Residue frames relative to the residue before (quaternion, step in Angstrom):
aa qw qx qy qz dx dy dz
M 1.0000 0.0000 0.0000 0.0000 0.00 0.00 0.00
N 0.3599 -0.7390 0.5357 0.1936 3.56 -0.99 0.87
S 0.2945 -0.7948 0.5067 0.1578 3.59 -0.35 1.23
E 0.5406 0.6204 -0.4027 0.4009 3.61 1.18 -0.40
K 0.5619 0.6280 -0.3653 0.3955 3.56 1.19 -0.58
Y 0.7325 0.4482 -0.2244 0.4608 3.58 1.11 -0.66
N 0.4189 0.6920 -0.4818 0.3368 3.60 1.22 0.13
R 0.0648 -0.7972 0.6002 0.0042 3.56 -0.96 0.89
N 0.2000 -0.7155 0.6518 0.1525 3.52 -1.26 0.56
V 0.1516 -0.7806 0.6028 0.0658 3.56 -0.69 1.10
R 0.3083 -0.7573 0.5499 0.1705 3.54 -0.67 1.12
L 0.2653 -0.7718 0.5626 0.1319 3.56 -0.63 1.17
V 0.2018 -0.7937 0.5709 0.0573 3.54 -1.03 0.90
C 0.4624 -0.6488 0.5295 0.2913 3.56 -1.06 0.80
S 0.4023 -0.7399 0.4883 0.2287 3.58 -0.76 1.02
T 0.6243 0.5428 -0.3391 0.4479 3.60 1.21 -0.30
C 0.8455 0.1415 -0.0338 0.5138 3.59 0.68 -1.10
G 0.4862 -0.6710 0.4337 0.3538 3.61 1.22 -0.26
G 0.4119 0.7239 -0.4588 0.3095 3.58 1.26 0.17
T 0.2672 -0.7815 0.5466 0.1378 3.54 -1.15 0.60
D 0.6168 0.5203 -0.3527 0.4738 3.58 1.27 0.12
F 0.0198 -0.8018 0.5953 -0.0484 3.54 -0.82 1.08
S 0.1748 -0.7429 0.6305 0.1417 3.53 -1.24 0.45
S 0.0557 -0.7885 0.6119 0.0258 3.54 -1.21 0.51
E 0.6138 -0.5135 0.4389 0.4086 3.50 -1.33 0.23
E 0.5550 -0.5999 0.4476 0.3629 3.57 -1.08 0.64
G 0.8128 0.2590 -0.2058 0.4796 3.52 -1.06 0.82
V 0.4316 0.6822 -0.4884 0.3313 3.61 1.17 0.31
N 0.0770 0.8098 -0.5735 0.0975 3.56 -0.41 1.25
D 0.7136 0.4205 -0.2579 0.4974 3.57 1.20 -0.22
A 0.6845 -0.5088 0.3484 0.3888 3.55 -1.31 0.11
V 0.5782 0.6217 -0.3700 0.3772 3.60 1.21 -0.33
G 0.6343 0.5577 -0.3327 0.4195 3.60 1.01 -0.77
L 0.4255 -0.7131 0.5019 0.2421 3.56 -1.16 0.60
I 0.1694 -0.7293 0.6565 0.0916 3.49 -1.18 0.79
V 0.1670 -0.8094 0.5611 0.0467 3.58 -0.80 1.03
C 0.4088 -0.6734 0.5611 0.2540 3.57 -0.95 0.93
T 0.3866 -0.7481 0.4882 0.2291 3.59 -0.73 1.00
S 0.6286 0.5436 -0.3446 0.4366 3.62 1.19 -0.35
C 0.8334 0.1694 -0.0587 0.5229 3.58 0.68 -1.10
E 0.4050 -0.7564 0.4205 0.2950 3.57 1.37 -0.07
R 0.3283 0.7182 -0.5346 0.3012 3.58 1.12 0.59
E 0.3038 -0.7579 0.5559 0.1561 3.54 -1.02 0.87
F 0.0728 -0.7723 0.6311 0.0023 3.55 -1.05 0.91
T 0.3505 -0.6041 0.6333 0.3334 3.49 -1.34 0.19
K 0.6621 -0.4968 0.3638 0.4272 3.56 -1.21 0.36
D 0.6557 0.5178 -0.3102 0.4536 3.60 0.93 -0.88
D 0.6529 0.5147 -0.3221 0.4528 3.59 0.95 -0.84
L 0.6572 0.5125 -0.3109 0.4570 3.57 0.93 -0.87
V 0.6498 0.5008 -0.3088 0.4813 3.58 1.01 -0.80
K 0.6471 0.5183 -0.3219 0.4572 3.62 0.95 -0.84
E 0.6902 0.4814 -0.2839 0.4597 3.58 0.93 -0.87
N 0.7214 0.3752 -0.2306 0.5344 3.59 1.23 -0.37
S 0.3216 0.7996 -0.4678 0.1960 3.59 1.27 0.21
E 0.6135 0.5466 -0.3678 0.4354 3.62 1.00 -0.65
N 0.6715 0.4831 -0.2907 0.4809 3.59 0.91 -0.90
I 0.6353 0.5244 -0.3225 0.4663 3.58 1.01 -0.81
N 0.6724 0.4986 -0.2974 0.4592 3.60 0.93 -0.88
V 0.6139 0.5316 -0.3485 0.4681 3.62 1.06 -0.68
Q 0.6670 0.4937 -0.2971 0.4725 3.58 0.91 -0.92
L 0.6432 0.5209 -0.3110 0.4671 3.57 1.02 -0.82
S 0.6457 0.5241 -0.3115 0.4597 3.58 0.97 -0.86
E 0.6566 0.5023 -0.3091 0.4701 3.59 0.96 -0.85
A 0.6474 0.5101 -0.3171 0.4691 3.58 0.99 -0.80
K 0.6340 0.5315 -0.3285 0.4557 3.61 1.00 -0.80
K 0.6440 0.5202 -0.3195 0.4610 3.59 0.95 -0.87
E 0.6644 0.5048 -0.2988 0.4630 3.57 0.93 -0.91
I 0.6558 0.5083 -0.3090 0.4649 3.58 0.96 -0.85
K 0.6476 0.5171 -0.3216 0.4581 3.61 0.92 -0.88
K 0.6580 0.5072 -0.3085 0.4632 3.58 0.93 -0.91
D 0.6807 0.4917 -0.2935 0.4568 3.58 0.87 -0.92
I 0.6345 0.5131 -0.3345 0.4714 3.60 1.03 -0.72
A 0.6537 0.5054 -0.3131 0.4681 3.59 0.94 -0.87
D 0.6567 0.5044 -0.3105 0.4668 3.59 0.93 -0.86
D 0.6583 0.5087 -0.3018 0.4657 3.57 0.97 -0.88
F 0.6424 0.5230 -0.3155 0.4629 3.57 1.01 -0.83
K 0.6520 0.5058 -0.3112 0.4714 3.60 0.95 -0.87
K 0.6381 0.5346 -0.3191 0.4530 3.56 0.97 -0.87
K 0.6800 0.4813 -0.2869 0.4729 3.57 0.95 -0.88
L 0.6304 0.5187 -0.3347 0.4705 3.61 1.05 -0.71
R 0.6362 0.5245 -0.3282 0.4610 3.58 0.95 -0.86
K 0.6650 0.5011 -0.2991 0.4660 3.56 0.94 -0.90
A 0.6659 0.5195 -0.3016 0.4423 3.59 0.95 -0.90
F 0.7888 0.2840 -0.1413 0.5264 3.60 1.02 -0.80
S 0.2940 0.8053 -0.4813 0.1830 3.60 1.19 0.37
G 0.7186 0.4340 -0.2576 0.4785 3.61 1.02 -0.60
N 0.6025 0.5758 -0.3477 0.4296 3.61 1.24 -0.19
K 0.3252 -0.7726 0.5183 0.1694 3.58 -0.72 1.09
N 0.6750 0.5206 -0.2909 0.4345 3.62 1.18 -0.44
I 0.7399 0.3358 -0.2112 0.5432 3.61 1.16 -0.38
K 0.0188 -0.7851 0.6187 -0.0216 3.52 -0.88 1.05
V 0.2317 -0.7620 0.5924 0.1212 3.56 -0.98 0.89
K 0.2164 -0.7946 0.5577 0.1040 3.54 -0.76 1.09
């Protein structure tokens, strides 16, 4: 299975203006650094921005989980069919 298939980019949205463009200080990797909406200039911490977009993030995560479950089930069935392909008494549906 190709795990790259499940990579997702979730577009974060400013809760004030709905903007999707943000700027930050270089090297900001933690929750302490400030992220600024380029449209309305509202400042967020990384954690705050993620919390305010948690519903969208959870929807994307749920869709990815469904896709992964389906692909695992399909792969498992394919492997079972291959394993028992010569057996006349066992059939995989």
